C-alpha positions as CSV (number, residue, x, y, z in Angstrom):
1,X,0.3,0.2,-0.3
2,X,1.6,3.2,-0.8
3,X,2.7,5.6,2.0
4,X,0.0,8.3,2.1
5,X,1.9,10.4,4.5
6,X,4.1,11.5,1.4
7,X,0.8,12.9,0.6
8,X,1.1,16.1,2.9
9,X,4.7,16.7,1.1
10,X,5.6,19.3,-1.2
11,X,6.8,16.6,-3.3
12,X,2.8,15.2,-3.9
13,X,3.4,16.1,-7.4
14,X,6.7,13.8,-8.2
15,X,5.5,11.5,-5.9
16,X,1.5,10.9,-8.0
17,X,3.8,10.7,-11.2
18,X,6.4,8.1,-9.4
19,X,4.5,5.6,-7.4
20,X,1.6,5.7,-9.4
21,X,2.8,5.6,-12.7
22,X,0.6,7.9,-14.7
23,X,0.7,7.8,-18.4
24,X,1.9,10.6,-20.7
25,X,-1.8,11.7,-21.2
26,X,-2.9,12.0,-17.4
27,X,0.5,13.6,-16.6
28,X,0.1,16.3,-19.0
29,X,-3.8,17.0,-18.2
30,X,-2.7,17.2,-14.5
31,X,0.3,19.6,-15.4
32,X,-2.4,21.8,-17.2
33,X,-4.8,21.9,-14.7
34,X,-2.3,22.9,-12.1
35,X,-0.7,25.8,-13.9
36,X,-3.8,27.4,-16.0
37,X,-6.5,27.1,-12.7
38,X,-3.6,27.9,-10.7
39,X,-4.2,25.5,-8.0
40,X,-2.2,25.7,-4.4
41,X,0.0,22.5,-6.3
42,X,2.0,24.9,-8.4
43,X,4.3,25.5,-5.8
44,X,5.7,21.9,-6.4
45,X,6.8,23.0,-9.8
46,X,9.8,24.7,-7.6
47,X,11.1,22.1,-6.6
48,X,11.7,20.9,-10.2
49,X,9.0,18.2,-10.5
50,X,7.8,19.2,-13.8
51,X,6.9,17.4,-16.3
52,X,9.9,17.3,-19.4
53,X,6.8,17.1,-21.8
54,X,4.7,19.9,-20.1
55,X,8.3,22.1,-19.9
56,X,7.8,22.2,-24.1
57,X,4.7,22.2,-24.9
58,X,2.3,23.7,-22.3
59,X,2.9,26.9,-21.2
60,X,0.6,29.4,-23.8
61,X,3.5,31.9,-23.8
62,X,6.9,30.2,-24.4
63,X,8.3,26.7,-25.1
64,X,10.4,27.1,-21.7
65,X,9.7,26.0,-18.4
66,X,6.8,27.8,-16.9
67,X,6.8,30.2,-14.4
68,X,4.6,29.5,-12.0
69,X,2.1,32.2,-10.6
70,X,2.0,30.9,-7.2
71,X,4.8,29.4,-5.2
72,X,3.2,29.0,-1.5
73,X,4.0,25.3,-0.4
74,X,1.0,23.3,-0.3
75,X,-0.2,23.0,3.5
76,X,-2.7,19.9,3.3
77,X,-3.4,18.4,0.7
78,X,-7.3,18.6,1.9
79,X,-7.1,22.1,1.1
80,X,-7.3,20.7,-2.4
81,X,-9.4,17.9,-2.8
82,X,-12.3,19.8,-0.9
83,X,-14.8,21.4,-2.2
84,X,-15.9,25.1,-1.8
85,X,-19.5,25.4,-0.8
86,X,-19.8,27.2,-3.6
87,X,-18.7,23.7,-5.7
88,X,-21.1,21.8,-3.1
89,X,-23.9,24.1,-4.2
90,X,-23.2,24.1,-7.6
91,X,-23.8,20.2,-7.8
92,X,-27.4,19.7,-5.5
93,X,-28.4,16.6,-5.3
94,X,-32.5,17.4,-5.5
95,X,-33.7,19.6,-8.2
96,X,-33.3,23.1,-6.8
97,X,-34.2,25.3,-9.9
98,X,-36.9,25.4,-12.5
99,X,-37.4,23.4,-15.8
100,X,-37.4,27.2,-17.7
101,X,-33.9,28.5,-15.9
102,X,-31.7,28.8,-18.9
103,X,-28.4,26.7,-18.5
104,X,-25.2,28.0,-17.2
105,X,-23.6,31.0,-19.2
106,X,-19.9,29.8,-18.4
107,X,-18.0,27.0,-17.2
108,X,-14.8,28.7,-16.9
109,X,-13.7,32.7,-16.2
110,X,-11.4,32.0,-19.4
111,X,-14.7,32.5,-21.9
112,X,-17.4,34.5,-22.8
113,X,-21.1,33.7,-22.4
114,X,-23.0,32.1,-25.5
115,X,-25.9,34.3,-26.8
116,X,-29.2,33.4,-25.2
117,X,-31.5,31.0,-26.5
118,X,-34.4,31.0,-28.2
119,X,-37.7,29.4,-27.3
120,X,-39.1,26.5,-29.6
121,X,-42.5,24.9,-29.6
122,X,-42.5,21.4,-28.9
123,X,-44.7,18.9,-30.8
124,X,-45.6,15.8,-29.9
125,X,-45.0,12.2,-31.6
126,X,-47.7,9.9,-32.6
127,X,-45.7,6.7,-33.4
128,X,-48.6,4.1,-34.8
129,X,-49.0,0.6,-36.4
130,X,-49.5,2.4,-40.0
131,X,-46.2,1.8,-41.4
132,X,-46.3,5.1,-43.4
133,X,-46.7,7.2,-39.2
134,X,-44.0,10.0,-39.7
135,X,-42.2,9.5,-36.0
136,X,-41.2,13.5,-35.7
137,X,-40.5,13.9,-32.6
138,X,-40.9,12.1,-28.9
139,X,-44.0,10.8,-27.0
140,X,-44.2,13.7,-24.0
141,X,-44.9,12.7,-20.3
142,X,-44.9,13.5,-17.3
143,X,-41.7,11.1,-16.0
144,X,-39.1,13.4,-14.7
145,X,-39.9,16.8,-15.2
146,X,-36.5,18.1,-14.2
147,X,-33.7,18.2,-16.6
148,X,-30.1,17.9,-16.2
149,X,-29.5,21.6,-17.0
150,X,-31.2,22.2,-13.8
151,X,-29.5,19.8,-11.8
152,X,-25.8,21.0,-13.4
153,X,-26.7,24.6,-13.2
154,X,-24.5,25.6,-10.5
155,X,-21.3,24.9,-13.0
156,X,-20.6,28.8,-13.6
157,X,-20.1,29.2,-10.4
158,X,-17.8,26.3,-9.4
159,X,-16.5,26.1,-12.6
160,X,-12.6,26.3,-11.6
161,X,-13.2,23.7,-9.2
162,X,-15.2,21.2,-11.5
163,X,-12.7,21.6,-14.7
164,X,-9.0,21.0,-11.6
165,X,-8.0,17.6,-11.9
166,X,-8.1,15.2,-8.8
167,X,-5.3,13.2,-8.6
168,X,-7.0,10.5,-6.5
169,X,-9.4,10.4,-9.5
170,X,-6.9,9.0,-12.1
171,X,-4.6,7.1,-9.7
172,X,-7.8,5.1,-7.8
173,X,-10.3,6.1,-10.4
174,X,-13.3,3.2,-10.7
175,X,-15.1,2.0,-13.5
176,X,-17.9,4.2,-14.8
177,X,-20.9,2.1,-14.0
178,X,-24.3,3.4,-15.5
179,X,-26.4,4.7,-15.5
180,X,-28.1,5.4,-11.9
181,X,-31.6,5.0,-13.8
182,X,-34.1,5.8,-10.9
183,X,-32.2,9.6,-10.8
184,X,-33.1,10.3,-14.3
185,X,-34.7,13.8,-16.0
186,X,-35.4,15.0,-18.8
187,X,-33.2,15.2,-21.7
188,X,-32.1,18.3,-23.0
189,X,-31.9,19.8,-26.8
190,X,-31.3,23.3,-27.5
191,X,-33.8,25.4,-25.3
192,X,-35.8,22.5,-24.8
193,X,-36.3,19.1,-22.9
194,X,-37.7,16.1,-23.6
195,X,-38.6,13.0,-22.2
196,X,-36.0,10.1,-22.5
197,X,-35.9,8.0,-19.2
198,X,-36.7,4.1,-19.5
199,X,-39.5,2.3,-17.7
200,X,-38.7,2.2,-14.3
201,X,-36.0,-0.4,-13.2
202,X,-37.5,-0.4,-9.5
203,X,-37.8,-3.5,-7.6
204,X,-37.1,-5.3,-10.8
205,X,-34.0,-7.9,-10.7
206,X,-31.4,-6.8,-13.4
207,X,-29.6,-9.2,-14.3
208,X,-25.7,-9.6,-15.4
209,X,-25.2,-10.1,-18.9
210,X,-24.0,-13.5,-20.3
211,X,-22.6,-14.1,-23.6
212,X,-24.9,-16.5,-26.0
213,X,-24.5,-20.0,-26.1
214,X,-21.9,-21.4,-29.0
215,X,-24.5,-23.2,-30.7
216,X,-26.6,-20.1,-31.4
217,X,-26.3,-19.5,-35.0
218,X,-24.3,-16.4,-36.3
219,X,-26.0,-13.6,-37.4
220,X,-24.7,-12.5,-40.6
221,X,-24.2,-8.5,-41.0
222,X,-24.6,-7.5,-45.0
223,X,-23.9,-4.5,-46.3
224,X,-27.0,-2.5,-46.7
225,X,-27.0,-1.9,-50.5
226,X,-26.9,-5.2,-51.2
227,X,-29.0,-6.9,-48.3
228,X,-31.6,-5.4,-49.2
229,X,-32.1,-7.1,-53.0
230,X,-32.7,-9.6,-51.2
231,X,-36.7,-9.9,-51.0
232,X,-36.7,-12.7,-48.1
233,X,-34.4,-10.7,-46.0
234,X,-36.0,-7.0,-46.9
235,X,-39.8,-8.7,-46.1
236,X,-38.8,-9.7,-42.7
237,X,-36.7,-6.6,-42.4
238,X,-39.9,-4.4,-42.7
239,X,-41.8,-6.8,-40.6
240,X,-39.6,-6.8,-37.5
241,X,-39.5,-3.1,-37.8
242,X,-43.6,-2.4,-38.1
243,X,-43.7,-5.2,-35.4
244,X,-41.3,-2.9,-33.0
245,X,-43.5,0.4,-34.1
246,X,-46.3,-1.9,-32.6
247,X,-45.2,-2.6,-29.4
248,X,-46.5,0.1,-26.4
249,X,-44.7,3.2,-25.8
250,X,-44.1,1.5,-22.0
251,X,-42.5,-1.5,-23.5
252,X,-38.9,-0.6,-23.2
253,X,-38.6,-3.1,-26.9
254,X,-41.3,-0.4,-28.4
255,X,-39.5,1.8,-30.9
256,X,-40.1,4.9,-28.8
257,X,-38.2,3.5,-26.4
258,X,-34.9,2.2,-27.8
259,X,-35.1,5.6,-29.5
260,X,-35.1,6.7,-26.0
261,X,-31.9,4.8,-25.0
262,X,-29.5,7.3,-27.8
263,X,-31.5,10.1,-26.3
264,X,-31.0,9.3,-22.4
265,X,-27.5,8.5,-22.7
266,X,-26.5,11.2,-24.6
267,X,-28.5,14.4,-23.6
268,X,-27.9,14.8,-20.1
269,X,-30.5,12.6,-18.9
270,X,-28.5,10.0,-16.8
271,X,-26.1,10.5,-13.7
272,X,-23.2,8.0,-13.3
273,X,-24.5,5.6,-10.8
274,X,-21.5,5.8,-8.1
275,X,-21.5,9.8,-8.3
276,X,-24.9,11.2,-8.9
277,X,-23.7,14.7,-9.0
278,X,-21.9,13.8,-11.9
279,X,-23.5,13.2,-15.7
280,X,-23.2,10.1,-18.0
281,X,-22.0,11.1,-21.3
282,X,-21.2,8.1,-23.9
283,X,-19.3,9.9,-26.5
284,X,-16.4,11.9,-26.4
285,X,-14.4,8.9,-24.9
286,X,-13.8,5.4,-25.0
287,X,-17.1,4.7,-23.9
288,X,-18.2,4.8,-27.7
289,X,-17.6,2.3,-29.1
290,X,-18.2,-0.6,-26.3
291,X,-21.4,1.0,-25.7
292,X,-22.7,1.6,-29.3
293,X,-21.6,-2.0,-30.0
294,X,-24.1,-3.5,-26.8
295,X,-27.0,-0.8,-28.6
296,X,-27.1,-2.3,-31.9
297,X,-26.5,-6.1,-30.4
298,X,-29.8,-5.6,-28.6
299,X,-31.3,-4.0,-31.1
300,X,-30.7,-7.0,-33.2
301,X,-31.8,-9.3,-31.1
302,X,-35.2,-7.7,-30.5
303,X,-36.3,-7.3,-34.0
304,X,-35.4,-11.2,-34.6
305,X,-37.4,-12.3,-31.4
306,X,-40.4,-10.4,-32.8
307,X,-40.3,-12.0,-36.2
308,X,-39.1,-15.2,-34.3
309,X,-35.9,-15.7,-36.1
310,X,-33.0,-16.3,-34.6
311,X,-30.8,-15.4,-37.3
312,X,-32.4,-12.6,-38.3
313,X,-29.5,-9.4,-39.0
314,X,-29.3,-5.9,-39.6
315,X,-27.5,-4.4,-42.6
316,X,-24.8,-2.3,-42.5
317,X,-24.4,1.0,-44.2
318,X,-20.7,0.2,-46.4
319,X,-20.0,4.1,-46.6
320,X,-16.5,3.2,-46.9
321,X,-17.0,1.7,-50.3
322,X,-18.4,3.7,-52.9
323,X,-20.8,0.9,-54.2
324,X,-22.5,1.4,-50.7
325,X,-22.0,5.5,-50.1
326,X,-25.3,6.5,-51.5
327,X,-28.6,5.7,-48.6
328,X,-30.3,2.5,-49.9
329,X,-33.2,2.1,-51.9
330,X,-34.7,0.2,-49.2
331,X,-34.9,3.5,-46.8
332,X,-36.4,6.2,-49.3
333,X,-39.4,4.4,-49.9
334,X,-42.1,6.6,-48.2
335,X,-44.7,3.8,-48.1
336,X,-42.1,1.9,-45.5
337,X,-41.8,1.5,-42.0
338,X,-37.8,1.8,-42.9
339,X,-38.8,5.5,-44.4
340,X,-37.9,8.5,-41.7
341,X,-39.1,12.1,-43.1
342,X,-37.0,13.8,-40.8
343,X,-34.0,13.6,-43.5
344,X,-32.1,15.9,-45.9
345,X,-34.5,15.6,-48.8
346,X,-31.4,16.6,-51.5
347,X,-29.7,14.3,-49.8
348,X,-31.7,10.9,-50.4
349,X,-31.8,11.2,-54.3
350,X,-30.1,8.6,-56.3
351,X,-27.5,10.4,-57.3
352,X,-26.1,12.1,-53.8
353,X,-23.5,10.1,-52.1
354,X,-22.5,10.5,-48.5
355,X,-20.2,13.1,-47.6
356,X,-17.6,12.2,-45.1
357,X,-16.0,15.8,-45.0
358,X,-19.8,17.6,-44.8
359,X,-20.1,21.2,-44.7
360,X,-23.6,22.0,-44.1
361,X,-22.9,26.1,-44.4
362,X,-21.1,25.8,-47.4
363,X,-21.6,21.8,-49.1
364,X,-19.0,21.4,-51.3
365,X,-19.7,20.9,-55.1
366,X,-18.1,17.7,-56.5
367,X,-18.4,15.2,-58.8
368,X,-18.7,12.0,-57.8
369,X,-15.1,10.4,-58.3
370,X,-13.9,13.4,-56.2
371,X,-16.5,12.6,-53.7
372,X,-15.2,9.2,-53.7
373,X,-11.4,10.1,-53.7
374,X,-12.8,12.7,-50.5
375,X,-14.7,9.7,-48.7
376,X,-11.6,7.6,-48.8
377,X,-9.4,9.9,-47.9
378,X,-11.6,10.8,-44.9
379,X,-11.3,6.9,-43.9
380,X,-7.7,6.4,-44.0
381,X,-6.9,9.4,-42.3
382,X,-9.1,8.5,-39.5
383,X,-8.4,4.6,-39.6
384,X,-5.2,4.2,-40.8
385,X,-3.0,7.5,-40.3
386,X,-4.1,9.3,-37.9
387,X,-5.2,5.9,-35.5
388,X,-1.8,4.4,-35.0
389,X,-2.5,4.0,-31.2
390,X,-5.7,3.0,-29.4
391,X,-5.8,6.3,-27.7
392,X,-6.1,8.5,-31.0
393,X,-8.5,5.9,-32.0
394,X,-11.0,5.1,-29.7
395,X,-11.1,8.4,-27.2
396,X,-10.1,9.5,-23.9
397,X,-10.3,7.2,-20.9
398,X,-13.3,7.7,-18.9
399,X,-14.0,6.8,-15.1
400,X,-16.6,7.6,-12.1
401,X,-16.2,11.5,-10.8
402,X,-15.2,12.3,-14.0
403,X,-17.0,15.7,-14.4
404,X,-19.7,15.8,-17.6
405,X,-18.2,19.5,-19.2
406,X,-15.0,18.2,-19.3
407,X,-15.5,15.7,-22.3
408,X,-11.4,14.9,-22.9
409,X,-11.0,13.9,-26.4
410,X,-13.2,11.7,-28.7
411,X,-11.3,9.0,-31.1
412,X,-11.0,8.4,-34.8
413,X,-13.5,6.6,-35.0
414,X,-16.1,9.1,-33.5
415,X,-15.0,11.9,-35.4
416,X,-15.1,9.3,-38.7
417,X,-18.5,8.8,-37.9
418,X,-20.4,12.0,-37.2
419,X,-21.1,13.7,-40.4
420,X,-23.4,11.0,-41.4
421,X,-25.4,12.7,-39.0
422,X,-25.6,16.3,-39.9
423,X,-25.5,15.0,-43.9
424,X,-28.6,12.9,-43.0
425,X,-30.4,15.1,-40.7
426,X,-32.9,17.5,-41.6
427,X,-31.1,20.9,-42.0
428,X,-34.6,22.4,-42.0
429,X,-35.6,21.6,-38.2
430,X,-34.1,23.8,-35.6
431,X,-32.3,20.6,-33.9
432,X,-31.4,18.9,-37.2
433,X,-34.0,15.9,-36.5
434,X,-33.7,12.7,-36.8
435,X,-30.3,11.7,-37.1
436,X,-28.2,15.8,-36.5
437,X,-29.3,15.5,-33.0
438,X,-28.2,12.9,-30.7
439,X,-31.6,13.4,-28.8
440,X,-33.5,12.2,-32.0
441,X,-31.1,10.2,-34.1
442,X,-32.4,6.4,-32.9
443,X,-35.7,7.4,-34.3
444,X,-34.5,7.1,-37.6
445,X,-33.4,3.2,-39.2
446,X,-30.4,4.4,-40.7
447,X,-29.0,5.2,-37.1
448,X,-28.7,1.5,-36.7
449,X,-26.8,0.5,-40.3
450,X,-24.7,3.5,-40.0
451,X,-23.4,2.5,-36.5
452,X,-23.7,-1.0,-37.6
453,X,-20.6,0.1,-39.9
454,X,-19.1,2.2,-37.5
455,X,-18.7,-1.1,-35.1
456,X,-17.4,-3.6,-38.7
457,X,-14.6,-0.6,-38.5
458,X,-13.7,-1.4,-34.9
459,X,-12.8,-4.8,-36.4
460,X,-11.3,-3.7,-39.1
461,X,-9.0,-1.4,-37.3
462,X,-6.9,-3.9,-35.1
463,X,-6.1,-5.9,-38.4
464,X,-4.5,-3.1,-40.4
465,X,-1.1,-2.7,-37.9
466,X,0.9,-2.4,-34.6
467,X,-0.3,-1.5,-31.9
468,X,-3.7,-1.7,-32.6
469,X,-6.0,-3.2,-29.9
470,X,-8.2,-2.6,-26.8
471,X,-7.9,-1.7,-24.0
472,X,-6.5,-3.6,-21.5
473,X,-7.2,-0.9,-18.4
474,X,-9.4,-2.4,-15.5
475,X,-11.8,0.4,-15.3
476,X,-12.6,0.2,-19.1
477,X,-13.0,-3.3,-19.3
478,X,-15.4,-3.1,-16.4
479,X,-17.3,0.0,-17.4
480,X,-20.7,-1.1,-17.4
481,X,-24.6,0.0,-18.9
482,X,-28.5,-1.5,-18.7
483,X,-30.4,-2.4,-21.0
484,X,-33.5,-4.2,-21.9
485,X,-32.8,-7.7,-23.7
486,X,-35.2,-9.4,-26.2
487,X,-36.9,-10.7,-23.3
488,X,-37.4,-7.0,-22.1
489,X,-35.3,-8.1,-19.2
490,X,-32.7,-5.2,-17.3
491,X,-29.6,-6.6,-18.2
492,X,-26.1,-4.8,-17.2
493,X,-23.3,-5.6,-19.8
494,X,-19.4,-4.7,-19.2
495,X,-16.9,-3.5,-21.9
496,X,-14.9,-6.8,-21.4
497,X,-17.3,-9.1,-22.6
498,X,-18.1,-7.0,-26.1
499,X,-14.6,-7.1,-27.4
500,X,-15.1,-9.7,-29.3
501,X,-17.9,-10.1,-31.9
502,X,-18.1,-13.3,-32.9
503,X,-18.5,-14.2,-29.4
504,X,-21.9,-12.4,-29.5
505,X,-22.9,-14.8,-32.3
506,X,-22.9,-12.3,-35.2
507,X,-20.1,-11.2,-37.8
508,X,-19.7,-9.0,-40.7
509,X,-19.3,-9.6,-44.4
510,X,-16.3,-9.4,-45.6
511,X,-16.1,-6.4,-48.2
512,X,-13.0,-4.6,-49.8
513,X,-11.1,-1.8,-48.2
514,X,-10.5,0.1,-51.2
515,X,-8.9,3.0,-48.2
516,X,-6.8,0.7,-47.2
517,X,-4.0,2.4,-49.2
518,X,-4.6,5.6,-50.1
519,X,-2.8,7.6,-51.5
520,X,-2.5,11.5,-50.4
521,X,-1.5,14.1,-53.0
522,X,0.8,17.7,-51.4
523,X,-0.9,21.1,-52.1
524,X,0.1,23.0,-54.8
525,X,-0.4,26.4,-53.7
526,X,2.2,29.0,-54.4
527,X,2.0,30.1,-50.8
528,X,3.1,26.3,-49.6
529,X,5.8,25.4,-51.6
530,X,7.5,29.2,-51.3
531,X,7.4,29.9,-47.3
532,X,6.9,25.9,-46.6
533,X,9.0,24.1,-49.3
534,X,12.5,23.5,-48.7
535,X,13.5,25.2,-52.5
536,X,12.4,28.8,-53.0
537,X,11.2,29.7,-56.6
538,X,12.1,32.9,-58.1
539,X,8.8,34.1,-56.8
540,X,8.9,33.5,-53.3
541,X,9.5,37.3,-52.4
542,X,5.7,37.2,-54.1
543,X,4.1,34.8,-52.0
544,X,1.8,36.2,-49.3
545,X,3.6,35.4,-45.5
546,X,1.7,33.4,-42.9
547,X,0.4,35.5,-40.1
548,X,1.1,33.7,-37.3
549,X,-1.0,34.6,-33.9
550,X,1.1,34.2,-30.5
551,X,0.6,31.4,-28.0
552,X,0.2,34.2,-26.0
553,X,-2.9,35.0,-27.4
554,X,-4.9,32.2,-26.6
555,X,-7.7,30.9,-25.6
556,X,-9.1,32.8,-28.0
557,X,-12.5,32.9,-30.0
558,X,-12.1,30.5,-33.4
559,X,-14.1,32.9,-35.1
560,X,-11.9,33.3,-38.2
561,X,-8.5,31.6,-39.4
562,X,-5.6,31.7,-37.2
563,X,-2.1,30.1,-37.8
564,X,0.4,29.9,-34.9
565,X,3.8,28.1,-34.9
566,X,3.9,25.3,-32.5
567,X,7.6,24.0,-30.9
568,X,8.0,20.0,-31.6
569,X,9.1,17.5,-29.0
570,X,12.0,16.3,-31.1
571,X,13.2,16.8,-34.4
572,X,14.6,14.1,-37.1
573,X,13.0,11.2,-35.6
574,X,14.3,8.0,-36.5
575,X,12.2,5.6,-38.2
576,X,12.5,2.9,-34.6
577,X,11.5,6.4,-32.8
578,X,8.3,7.3,-34.8
579,X,7.7,3.4,-34.8
580,X,7.7,3.6,-30.3
581,X,6.0,7.2,-30.4
582,X,3.3,9.2,-32.8
583,X,3.5,12.6,-33.0
584,X,0.1,13.9,-32.0
585,X,-0.8,17.3,-32.6
586,X,-3.4,18.5,-29.7
587,X,-5.9,21.4,-29.9
588,X,-6.9,21.6,-26.8
589,X,-9.6,23.7,-24.2
590,X,-12.1,23.7,-26.6
591,X,-15.2,24.9,-25.2
592,X,-18.7,25.0,-27.0
593,X,-22.5,24.8,-26.4
594,X,-23.5,21.1,-26.9
595,X,-26.3,21.7,-28.6
596,X,-24.5,23.7,-31.4
597,X,-22.9,22.2,-34.7
598,X,-19.1,22.7,-34.6
599,X,-16.6,22.2,-37.4
600,X,-13.2,23.4,-38.3
601,X,-10.6,21.8,-40.0
602,X,-6.7,21.5,-39.0
603,X,-4.0,22.2,-41.4
604,X,-0.4,21.9,-41.2
605,X,2.3,24.1,-43.2
606,X,-0.8,25.2,-45.2
607,X,-2.1,28.3,-47.2
608,X,-4.6,29.6,-44.7
609,X,-6.2,31.6,-47.6
610,X,-6.2,28.1,-49.5
611,X,-6.7,25.2,-47.1
612,X,-6.0,21.9,-48.0
613,X,-8.8,18.9,-47.9
614,X,-8.6,15.6,-46.4
615,X,-6.8,14.3,-49.5
616,X,-3.7,16.1,-48.9
617,X,-1.0,16.0,-47.0
618,X,-0.9,19.1,-44.9
619,X,-4.5,18.2,-44.0
620,X,-4.1,17.4,-40.1
621,X,-8.3,16.1,-39.4
622,X,-11.8,17.8,-38.4
623,X,-13.2,18.7,-35.4
624,X,-17.3,17.8,-35.5
625,X,-19.9,18.4,-32.9
626,X,-23.3,16.3,-33.6
627,X,-25.9,18.3,-31.5
628,X,-26.8,16.8,-27.7
629,X,-27.2,18.0,-24.4
630,X,-27.3,22.0,-24.5
631,X,-24.3,21.6,-21.6
632,X,-21.7,24.2,-22.2
633,X,-18.4,21.6,-22.5
634,X,-14.8,21.6,-22.8
635,X,-12.5,19.1,-25.0
636,X,-9.5,18.1,-26.9
637,X,-9.0,16.8,-30.4
638,X,-6.0,14.9,-30.8
639,X,-4.7,13.9,-34.4
640,X,-1.9,11.8,-35.1
641,X,0.9,13.5,-37.6
642,X,4.0,11.0,-37.5
643,X,3.3,9.9,-41.2
644,X,1.8,13.8,-42.3
645,X,5.5,15.7,-41.0
646,X,7.2,13.2,-43.1
647,X,5.2,13.4,-46.3
648,X,4.8,17.3,-45.8
649,X,9.1,17.4,-45.7
650,X,9.2,18.5,-42.0
651,X,10.8,16.0,-39.9
652,X,14.1,18.1,-39.0
653,X,11.8,21.4,-38.3
654,X,11.6,22.5,-34.8
655,X,8.2,23.5,-35.2
656,X,5.2,23.4,-37.2
657,X,2.5,26.2,-38.4
658,X,-1.4,24.8,-37.1
659,X,-3.8,26.6,-38.8
660,X,-7.6,26.2,-37.7
661,X,-9.7,26.6,-40.3
662,X,-13.7,27.4,-39.5
663,X,-16.3,25.5,-41.4
664,X,-19.6,26.0,-39.5
665,X,-20.2,27.6,-36.6
666,X,-23.6,27.6,-34.9
667,X,-22.4,29.0,-31.4
668,X,-19.5,30.5,-30.0
669,X,-16.0,27.9,-29.9
670,X,-13.3,28.7,-27.8
671,X,-9.9,27.1,-28.2
672,X,-7.5,26.8,-25.3
673,X,-4.2,26.4,-27.3
674,X,-2.1,23.9,-29.2
675,X,0.7,21.4,-28.6
676,X,2.1,18.5,-30.3
677,X,3.3,15.5,-27.9
678,X,4.9,12.3,-28.5
679,X,2.6,9.2,-27.9
680,X,3.7,5.7,-26.8
């Protein structure tokens, strides 16, 4: 057992780093919050116990070692961890504010308040057995009249404490076990609230998940554009969805209740079972993939049960292949139970291909060949070059006690999946229903086939390179969720039981991977060639200079293109060093309102006046927020640029010019800073 008496000494920081064996990511996060939130632990830096990584990359004004604002030694560890009265008030254990109260205006002293919300009118949803009935909005009820927004309204007052990392939370953390069903409240989207809580679990025994018998037939999921050509299978699919629509709304297997699963987990209705003062969010972390795997698993088994077919399998939207990029015809039939009227009508045309680089403000006009190339590039960036390590692919670690307003980072697989939500949703709707908002996306049958492909790509990722395996962290393996199964029985599932889909008795039809060896090309801009190229041309003096924003100006509002010079932790790395450690570009402290679409691109050593697209060397990646709950939150974007640095010939450069290019901003977005780090 650790000698906890050492925690009372001024050597606390060094003790935590060495004795608890923090990962580099946790260590960097601790560094950041000790300095930027000016806790009493910042005095520890006078003893030299700062991390080398932090000394080079974290301080916003210089690549040199930071000068701490507070040089007082820590008098007691309790003064760092104990919540203040203001913080305690910020997290009431029972509803204390009316549902009409507006959401918090800020969660950090760095940022300005967002614009006020506009009241919108709620409309009821009418789900019937009629296959043509629309499913526009959720069925209202009187369950859970208070929203999580009300419960967490005090974030503005307790912001600094809420965002401060408690060293114990990383070292002695517990797996997220959730949710607390009886504490479920109304979900939020925009300035509205919605009933998304499941039927009560009170007095009902919750079973622990058991893998299906090895004698059970394996369900084979096929690409939707091919599966729909089989009339026998298509008839089963339609009958199953219609039967689900016909179930009473209080049946947990019903169409509306299945849609509410996503709403409750994603739009602020749930709290963590072991920390009911903290909300539960399954996006922006390592929970994203396993949660949706279980969600689709039970949804599929419910459909099979309703038509008494244990072999029934959902299709998957094979959008990583040219043939599967359009929405499959079976979802466009307005007389079918598979149809959802709340989609973007322009994207249901036979010639419309899913745009994985979708910008809803200024949709790109591309030929079919150009769109296919861009899509393959986006898949390649998020599956191959930009996802060499599991932290970048799965997303940040998320443990019990993690505050919802701090969503560390989504993985590249989640980033890859986001554009389809916005592209499919009805852009004429204020909230982007159905697919364009997490509260309503489960009401579109396309949601489940979309996530089928995401789930398939999780499997594919593990087969295409070194270091591509699931987390073995105890808190990951034992994170749990609650679902209702095909027999309407509540089941507690754990991540460790879903890592092998074949043990869950389903698999995917093998498909070609045309993006696997995608060849990117360099930008052709004169600015890039003359300023960032090795050889200066005769016209170099005529090339426009790139205006750089000093790091000292961060945090800043991202309302225009911003270029910044960022120091690299090490240059001229060997091939062995690159294999051992990825070079990762981190855009950190991204603050925005959760219910707003925000998209920006990140390019490196590129022309800010003509930034490159996904198929160019200089393109690093994109951030895209799919609207969900109405809380303001902070997150990070992690982009593996190991290959990019070599492609643009910058291996020997001390610094890189990183440009942030805003594409869509339905609300204000603020960036705390940019850094580059090495990831094991």
